[in-house]
N, C-alpha and C positions, 0 to 999 in steps of 0.2 A: 420643448426646449432642446436645441441641438447641443450635443456634447462635443467639446474640443477633442480632436484626434490626438491620441497619445503617441509619443515618440517610441521607438523600439526600446530605448533605454528605460523609459517610464514603464513600459509593458513588462520588462524583465524585473524591474524594481517591485512592481505589484505582485508578480508571480512569486518572487522570493519572500515578500511579506506574507503571502498566503501560506507558503511552506513553513515559515517561522511560526505563524499562528497555529498551524496543525501540530507542530512539535511542542509548543508551549501549552496548548489547551486540550488536545485530544488524546485521551489515555490510550485508546485503541491504536492510534497512529504511533505512539511511543512504543507500545508493545511490538507492533509489526516492524518498526524500525530497529528495535533491539534484536528481533529474530533475524532480520536481514543482515545485521552486523555479525551476528553469530554464524550465520551461514557463510558469509564471506571469509570469516576467520577460519572456519572449517575447510574452506577451499584451500587456504594457505597451509594449514596443518597437514592435510592429506595430499597436498600437491596434485590437485586434480588438473585435468587438461584445460587448455584455453577454451575449448568448446563447452566444457562442463561449467567453467566459470561464467561464460556468457549466458548459459541457460539459467544458472542461479541468479545472476543479475537481472535477467529478463523476468523471471518469476517474481522476484522481490519488487521490482519496479511496477509490475502489473498490480500486485496487491496494494502497494502504497498509493498508486494513482487511483485505484478504485476506492480506497478509503477516503481520499480527498474528494472524489466525486460524491460519495455517499454523504460526507459531511456537508458539502455544498447543497445537496438535495434536502437534507434534514433542515438546514438553516433556512432554505428558501421556503419550504413547506411551513415552517414555524412563522416565517415573516408574513405569509399569505393568510394564515388562519391560526388563531389561538384555541379555538374550540375543536372538540373532537369531531373528526370527519373520517368516514371509512376510507375514502380515496386517499386522504393524507396518510393514514396508517398504512395503507397498501403501498403507496409510493416509498415510504420510509422502509418498510419491511423488505420490499423487493431490492432496494438499493443496498441494504445491509446483507441480504442474501447473496447478492453479486460479489460482495467482498468475501463472504464466507466461502463461496464456491472457489474463488481464486486462491484463497488461503489453503483450502483443502487440496487443491491441485498443486500448489507450491510445496506443501508438506509431502505429498506423494512423490513429486519429483525429487525433493530432498532425501526422502527415505530410499528411493531407488538409486540415487546417486551415492549417498554417503554410507549406507549400510554395508556394502561390500568392503569399502575402505575400513570401516569400523571393525568389522569381523576380522579382517586381515591384521589390523593393528592390535587387536586383542589376543591374537594367536602368538604374537611376538613375546 
């Protein structure tokens, strides 16, 4: 059966529905979104440079995007099989590991960026 081609408007609608589902149903996404919000507030508080803000936004978006991909992989694997399979476990673990690597990288960037500002702020 051939599916009707979506309009650009419909594609955006479905993408926003997916983001809405992530925010409503995925605890890890909520945590990561909260951390991203805090990082952006820290950019404003410490008045970091435009380049540093861009770096923070990029790190946050990479983590959030990977969490969305991880969730999609987990749901797809669950759709394909309900029984335990080693390859299904492996796919889920690797997808979760990708999110963890990105989050560790983002945390390292955040520490390298904000620690000097925090130290300076504490000296005042």
